[in-house]
MOPAC internal coordinates of N, CA, C and O (Angstrom, degrees):
PM7 1SCF
backbone

  N    0.0000 0     0.00 0     0.00 0    0    0    0
  C    1.4509 1     0.00 0     0.00 0    1    0    0
  C    1.5208 1   109.64 1     0.00 0    2    1    0
  O    1.2310 1   121.28 1   -25.91 1    3    2    1
  N    1.3053 1   115.15 1   154.09 1    3    2    1
  C    1.4555 1   121.18 1   179.49 1    5    3    2
  C    1.5250 1   110.84 1   -68.73 1    6    5    3
  O    1.2310 1   121.18 1   -19.73 1    7    6    5
  N    1.3152 1   115.35 1   160.27 1    7    6    5
  C    1.4670 1   120.91 1  -177.77 1    9    7    6
  C    1.5241 1   111.36 1   -57.19 1   10    9    7
  O    1.2310 1   120.36 1   131.45 1   11   10    9
  N    1.3392 1   116.91 1   -48.55 1   11   10    9
  C    1.4680 1   118.91 1  -177.99 1   13   11   10
  C    1.5286 1   112.02 1   -67.79 1   14   13   11
  O    1.2310 1   120.29 1   152.51 1   15   14   13
  N    1.3202 1   117.04 1   -27.49 1   15   14   13
  C    1.4675 1   119.83 1   176.64 1   17   15   14
  C    1.5259 1   110.22 1   -71.15 1   18   17   15
  O    1.2310 1   120.12 1   141.86 1   19   18   17
  N    1.3210 1   117.38 1   -38.14 1   19   18   17
  C    1.4632 1   121.00 1   177.81 1   21   19   18
  C    1.5292 1   111.84 1   -71.18 1   22   21   19
  O    1.2310 1   121.17 1   136.37 1   23   22   21
  N    1.3315 1   115.36 1   -43.63 1   23   22   21
  C    1.4580 1   121.09 1  -173.98 1   25   23   22
  C    1.5222 1   112.47 1   -78.31 1   26   25   23
  O    1.2310 1   120.23 1   131.80 1   27   26   25
  N    1.3398 1   117.16 1   -48.20 1   27   26   25
  C    1.4618 1   121.80 1  -171.03 1   29   27   26
  C    1.5235 1   113.71 1  -111.81 1   30   29   27
  O    1.2310 1   120.44 1   178.59 1   31   30   29
  N    1.3346 1   116.76 1    -1.41 1   31   30   29
  C    1.4656 1   121.97 1  -174.15 1   33   31   30
  C    1.5242 1   110.35 1    56.49 1   34   33   31
  O    1.2310 1   120.79 1  -141.69 1   35   34   33
  N    1.3511 1   116.10 1    38.31 1   35   34   33
  C    1.4526 1   123.30 1  -178.84 1   37   35   34
  C    1.5290 1   108.89 1  -106.57 1   38   37   35
  O    1.2310 1   120.73 1   -70.31 1   39   38   37
  N    1.3214 1   116.22 1   109.69 1   39   38   37
  C    1.4532 1   121.41 1   179.54 1   41   39   38
  C    1.5223 1   107.98 1   -97.90 1   42   41   39
  O    1.2310 1   120.49 1   -48.52 1   43   42   41
  N    1.3469 1   116.67 1   131.48 1   43   42   41
  C    1.4565 1   121.04 1  -177.40 1   45   43   42
  C    1.5135 1   109.31 1  -150.19 1   46   45   43
  O    1.2310 1   120.90 1     0.88 1   47   46   45
  N    1.3184 1   115.88 1  -179.12 1   47   46   45
  C    1.4611 1   120.35 1   175.49 1   49   47   46
  C    1.5255 1   110.22 1   -59.76 1   50   49   47
  O    1.2310 1   120.44 1   142.77 1   51   50   49
  N    1.3129 1   116.76 1   -37.23 1   51   50   49
  C    1.4616 1   121.87 1   179.53 1   53   51   50
  C    1.5417 1   111.38 1   -62.84 1   54   53   51
  O    1.2310 1   120.56 1   138.69 1   55   54   53
  N    1.3275 1   116.54 1   -41.31 1   55   54   53
  C    1.4668 1   119.12 1   178.60 1   57   55   54
  C    1.5278 1   110.72 1   -69.66 1   58   57   55
  O    1.2310 1   120.35 1   148.72 1   59   58   57
  N    1.3465 1   116.93 1   -31.28 1   59   58   57
  C    1.4606 1   120.35 1   175.73 1   61   59   58
  C    1.5279 1   110.82 1   -65.37 1   62   61   59
  O    1.2310 1   120.60 1   140.24 1   63   62   61
  N    1.3261 1   116.47 1   -39.76 1   63   62   61
  C    1.4705 1   120.80 1   178.52 1   65   63   62
  C    1.5285 1   109.86 1   -64.20 1   66   65   63
  O    1.2310 1   120.19 1   137.37 1   67   66   65
  N    1.3333 1   117.24 1   -42.63 1   67   66   65
  C    1.4660 1   121.55 1   177.13 1   69   67   66
  C    1.5298 1   109.96 1   -58.15 1   70   69   67
  O    1.2310 1   120.66 1   132.02 1   71   70   69
  N    1.3271 1   116.34 1   -47.98 1   71   70   69
  C    1.4660 1   121.22 1  -178.98 1   73   71   70
  C    1.5181 1   111.09 1   -61.90 1   74   73   71
  O    1.2310 1   120.09 1   140.98 1   75   74   73
  N    1.3289 1   117.43 1   -39.02 1   75   74   73
  C    1.4593 1   121.26 1   177.02 1   77   75   74
  C    1.5234 1   110.30 1   -63.44 1   78   77   75
  O    1.2310 1   120.45 1   138.49 1   79   78   77
  N    1.3293 1   116.74 1   -41.51 1   79   78   77
  C    1.4631 1   120.45 1   177.63 1   81   79   78
  C    1.5156 1   112.18 1   -62.15 1   82   81   79
  O    1.2310 1   120.46 1   138.96 1   83   82   81
  N    1.3267 1   116.72 1   -41.04 1   83   82   81
  C    1.4665 1   120.53 1   177.64 1   85   83   82
  C    1.5323 1   110.06 1   -65.17 1   86   85   83
  O    1.2310 1   120.46 1   140.84 1   87   86   85
  N    1.3337 1   116.73 1   -39.16 1   87   86   85
  C    1.4678 1   120.33 1   177.37 1   89   87   86
  C    1.5283 1   110.56 1   -62.13 1   90   89   87
  O    1.2310 1   120.16 1   135.75 1   91   90   89
  N    1.3282 1   117.29 1   -44.25 1   91   90   89
  C    1.4699 1   120.31 1   176.50 1   93   91   90
  C    1.5200 1   110.76 1   -61.44 1   94   93   91
  O    1.2310 1   120.37 1   138.66 1   95   94   93
  N    1.3317 1   116.90 1   -41.34 1   95   94   93
  C    1.4599 1   120.82 1   178.34 1   97   95   94
  C    1.5291 1   109.52 1   -58.46 1   98   97   95
  O    1.2310 1   120.58 1   134.49 1   99   98   97
  N    1.3433 1   116.49 1   -45.51 1   99   98   97
  C    1.4623 1   120.66 1  -179.29 1  101   99   98
  C    1.5258 1   111.40 1   -63.17 1  102  101   99
  O    1.2310 1   120.03 1   141.83 1  103  102  101
  N    1.3355 1   117.55 1   -38.17 1  103  102  101
  C    1.4626 1   121.04 1   178.33 1  105  103  102
  C    1.5237 1   110.33 1   -65.95 1  106  105  103
  O    1.2310 1   120.48 1   131.76 1  107  106  105
  N    1.3302 1   116.69 1   -48.24 1  107  106  105
  C    1.4664 1   120.54 1  -177.19 1  109  107  106
  C    1.5265 1   113.28 1   -70.77 1  110  109  107
  O    1.2310 1   120.43 1   162.08 1  111  110  109
  N    1.3128 1   116.77 1   -17.92 1  111  110  109
  C    1.4688 1   119.63 1   176.88 1  113  111  110
  C    1.5304 1   111.06 1   -99.42 1  114  113  111
  O    1.2310 1   121.16 1  -170.23 1  115  114  113
  N    1.3395 1   115.39 1     9.77 1  115  114  113
  C    1.4698 1   122.21 1   178.47 1  117  115  114
  C    1.5239 1   112.21 1    59.80 1  118  117  115
  O    1.2310 1   120.85 1  -138.42 1  119  118  117
  N    1.3353 1   115.97 1    41.58 1  119  118  117
  C    1.4545 1   121.45 1   173.73 1  121  119  118
  C    1.5059 1   115.88 1    87.81 1  122  121  119
  O    1.2310 1   119.79 1  -166.29 1  123  122  121
  N    1.3151 1   118.00 1    13.71 1  123  122  121
  C    1.4635 1   120.05 1   177.30 1  125  123  122
  C    1.5328 1   109.86 1   -67.88 1  126  125  123
  O    1.2310 1   120.40 1   -17.19 1  127  126  125
  N    1.3087 1   116.84 1   162.81 1  127  126  125
  C    1.4673 1   122.02 1   179.57 1  129  127  126
  C    1.5300 1   107.91 1   -90.03 1  130  129  127
  O    1.2310 1   119.48 1   -58.35 1  131  130  129
  N    1.3499 1   118.61 1   121.65 1  131  130  129
  C    1.4648 1   120.10 1  -174.16 1  133  131  130
  C    1.5222 1   114.86 1   -65.86 1  134  133  131
  O    1.2310 1   119.71 1   144.58 1  135  134  133
  N    1.3103 1   118.16 1   -35.42 1  135  134  133
  C    1.4583 1   121.08 1  -178.04 1  137  135  134
  C    1.5247 1   109.04 1  -121.02 1  138  137  135
  O    1.2310 1   121.43 1  -124.24 1  139  138  137
  N    1.3080 1   114.86 1    55.76 1  139  138  137
  C    1.4693 1   121.46 1  -176.26 1  141  139  138
  C    1.5244 1   111.23 1   -61.67 1  142  141  139
  O    1.2310 1   120.93 1   -46.22 1  143  142  141
  N    1.3277 1   115.83 1   133.78 1  143  142  141
  C    1.4491 1   120.91 1   177.57 1  145  143  142
  C    1.5197 1   114.05 1    90.29 1  146  145  143
  O    1.2310 1   120.16 1   174.15 1  147  146  145
  N    1.3407 1   117.30 1    -5.85 1  147  146  145
  C    1.4577 1   120.69 1   179.38 1  149  147  146
  C    1.5166 1   109.41 1  -104.44 1  150  149  147
  O    1.2310 1   120.91 1   -32.80 1  151  150  149
  N    1.3110 1   115.86 1   147.20 1  151  150  149
  C    1.4571 1   120.63 1   172.73 1  153  151  150
  C    1.5242 1   107.72 1  -121.41 1  154  153  151
  O    1.2310 1   120.99 1   -19.50 1  155  154  153
  N    1.3101 1   115.71 1   160.50 1  155  154  153
  C    1.4536 1   120.89 1  -179.51 1  157  155  154
  C    1.5232 1   109.24 1   -63.46 1  158  157  155
  O    1.2310 1   121.06 1   -61.87 1  159  158  157
  N    1.3208 1   115.57 1   118.13 1  159  158  157
  C    1.4636 1   121.25 1   178.39 1  161  159  158
  C    1.5276 1   108.23 1  -160.79 1  162  161  159
  O    1.2310 1   120.81 1   -10.75 1  163  162  161
  N    1.3072 1   116.05 1   169.25 1  163  162  161
  C    1.4640 1   120.19 1   176.78 1  165  163  162
  C    1.5217 1   111.01 1   -61.96 1  166  165  163
  O    1.2310 1   120.32 1   144.25 1  167  166  165
  N    1.3347 1   117.00 1   -35.75 1  167  166  165
  C    1.4632 1   121.32 1   178.82 1  169  167  166
  C    1.5299 1   110.97 1   -64.11 1  170  169  167
  O    1.2310 1   120.28 1   138.89 1  171  170  169
  N    1.3244 1   117.07 1   -41.11 1  171  170  169
  C    1.4693 1   121.16 1   178.72 1  173  171  170
  C    1.5281 1   110.30 1   -63.96 1  174  173  171
  O    1.2310 1   119.94 1   134.96 1  175  174  173
  N    1.3195 1   117.71 1   -45.04 1  175  174  173
  C    1.4628 1   121.47 1   179.02 1  177  175  174
  C    1.5264 1   110.16 1   -62.10 1  178  177  175
  O    1.2310 1   120.30 1   139.11 1  179  178  177
  N    1.3265 1   117.03 1   -40.89 1  179  178  177
  C    1.4652 1   120.90 1   178.75 1  181  179  178
  C    1.5298 1   110.78 1   -62.49 1  182  181  179
  O    1.2310 1   120.38 1   138.07 1  183  182  181
  N    1.3251 1   116.88 1   -41.93 1  183  182  181
  C    1.4715 1   119.88 1   178.28 1  185  183  182
  C    1.5226 1   110.98 1   -62.40 1  186  185  183
  O    1.2310 1   119.96 1   139.85 1  187  186  185
  N    1.3444 1   117.69 1   -40.15 1  187  186  185
  C    1.4653 1   120.89 1   177.21 1  189  187  186
  C    1.5242 1   110.50 1   -63.58 1  190  189  187
  O    1.2310 1   120.11 1   136.75 1  191  190  189
  N    1.3235 1   117.39 1   -43.25 1  191  190  189
  C    1.4607 1   121.81 1   179.02 1  193  191  190
  C    1.5292 1   111.23 1   -62.59 1  194  193  191
  O    1.2310 1   120.27 1   148.32 1  195  194  193
  N    1.3197 1   117.09 1   -31.68 1  195  194  193
  C    1.4667 1   121.85 1   179.37 1  197  195  194
  C    1.5225 1   112.36 1   -81.19 1  198  197  195
  O    1.2310 1   120.29 1   178.56 1  199  198  197
  N    1.3346 1   117.04 1    -1.44 1  199  198  197
  C    1.4558 1   119.96 1   174.40 1  201  199  198
  C    1.5109 1   116.26 1   106.73 1  202  201  199
  O    1.2310 1   119.53 1  -175.05 1  203  202  201
  N    1.3246 1   118.50 1     4.95 1  203  202  201
  C    1.4620 1   119.86 1   178.85 1  205  203  202
  C    1.5249 1   109.93 1   -62.49 1  206  205  203
  O    1.2310 1   120.68 1   -49.97 1  207  206  205
  N    1.3119 1   116.31 1   130.03 1  207  206  205
  C    1.4488 1   122.45 1   176.41 1  209  207  206
  C    1.5191 1   107.88 1  -138.90 1  210  209  207
  O    1.2310 1   120.16 1   -27.27 1  211  210  209
  N    1.3348 1   117.29 1   152.73 1  211  210  209
  C    1.4668 1   119.23 1   177.38 1  213  211  210
  C    1.5259 1   109.81 1   -67.98 1  214  213  211
  O    1.2310 1   120.89 1   -20.04 1  215  214  213
  N    1.3172 1   115.90 1   159.96 1  215  214  213
  C    1.4592 1   121.00 1   179.05 1  217  215  214
  C    1.5225 1   110.32 1   -64.87 1  218  217  215
  O    1.2310 1   120.85 1   -23.76 1  219  218  217
  N    1.3192 1   115.97 1   156.24 1  219  218  217
  C    1.4621 1   121.43 1   179.31 1  221  219  218
  C    1.5247 1   109.19 1   -61.58 1  222  221  219
  O    1.2310 1   119.87 1   -46.46 1  223  222  221
  N    1.3398 1   117.86 1   133.54 1  223  222  221
  C    1.4607 1   120.31 1   179.35 1  225  223  222
  C    1.5300 1   111.80 1   -62.66 1  226  225  223
  O    1.2310 1   120.79 1   -30.56 1  227  226  225
  N    1.2904 1   116.10 1   149.44 1  227  226  225
  C    1.4633 1   122.16 1  -176.62 1  229  227  226
  C    1.5189 1   112.30 1   -60.13 1  230  229  227
  O    1.2310 1   119.41 1   143.60 1  231  230  229
  N    1.3231 1   118.73 1   -36.40 1  231  230  229
  C    1.4625 1   121.43 1  -176.16 1  233  231  230
  C    1.5204 1   114.22 1   -87.16 1  234  233  231
  O    1.2310 1   118.88 1  -178.24 1  235  234  233
  N    1.3197 1   119.75 1     1.76 1  235  234  233
  C    1.4541 1   120.68 1   178.98 1  237  235  234
  C    1.5141 1   109.78 1   -79.69 1  238  237  235
  O    1.2310 1   121.34 1   -23.20 1  239  238  237
  N    1.3308 1   115.05 1   156.80 1  239  238  237
  C    1.4577 1   119.72 1  -178.55 1  241  239  238
  C    1.5340 1   110.09 1   -77.45 1  242  241  239
  O    1.2310 1   120.55 1    -8.85 1  243  242  241
  N    1.2962 1   116.55 1   171.15 1  243  242  241
  C    1.4595 1   121.60 1   178.18 1  245  243  242
  C    1.5246 1   111.54 1   -70.51 1  246  245  243
  O    1.2310 1   120.03 1   162.18 1  247  246  245
  N    1.3292 1   117.54 1   -17.82 1  247  246  245
  C    1.4646 1   121.37 1  -177.88 1  249  247  246
  C    1.5105 1   112.13 1   -79.34 1  250  249  247
  O    1.2310 1   119.65 1   163.74 1  251  250  249
  N    1.3179 1   118.28 1   -16.26 1  251  250  249
  C    1.4598 1   121.79 1  -176.99 1  253  251  250
  C    1.5021 1   110.11 1   -83.48 1  254  253  251
  O    1.2310 1   120.10 1   180.00 1  255  254  253

């Protein structure tokens, strides 16, 4: 889920775009878990707000 959906329970077009991006990440990583080892918590949301993102999937192009 998008940061604002986790933090504020606010679902919008922006959160849908985030979810679509995560879905693409999962496809390009052949089903890997994007935020492996993290659980839903205030600390996790803070890390996302600070810019934490999963590593680029192995099957993505160099342009991504």
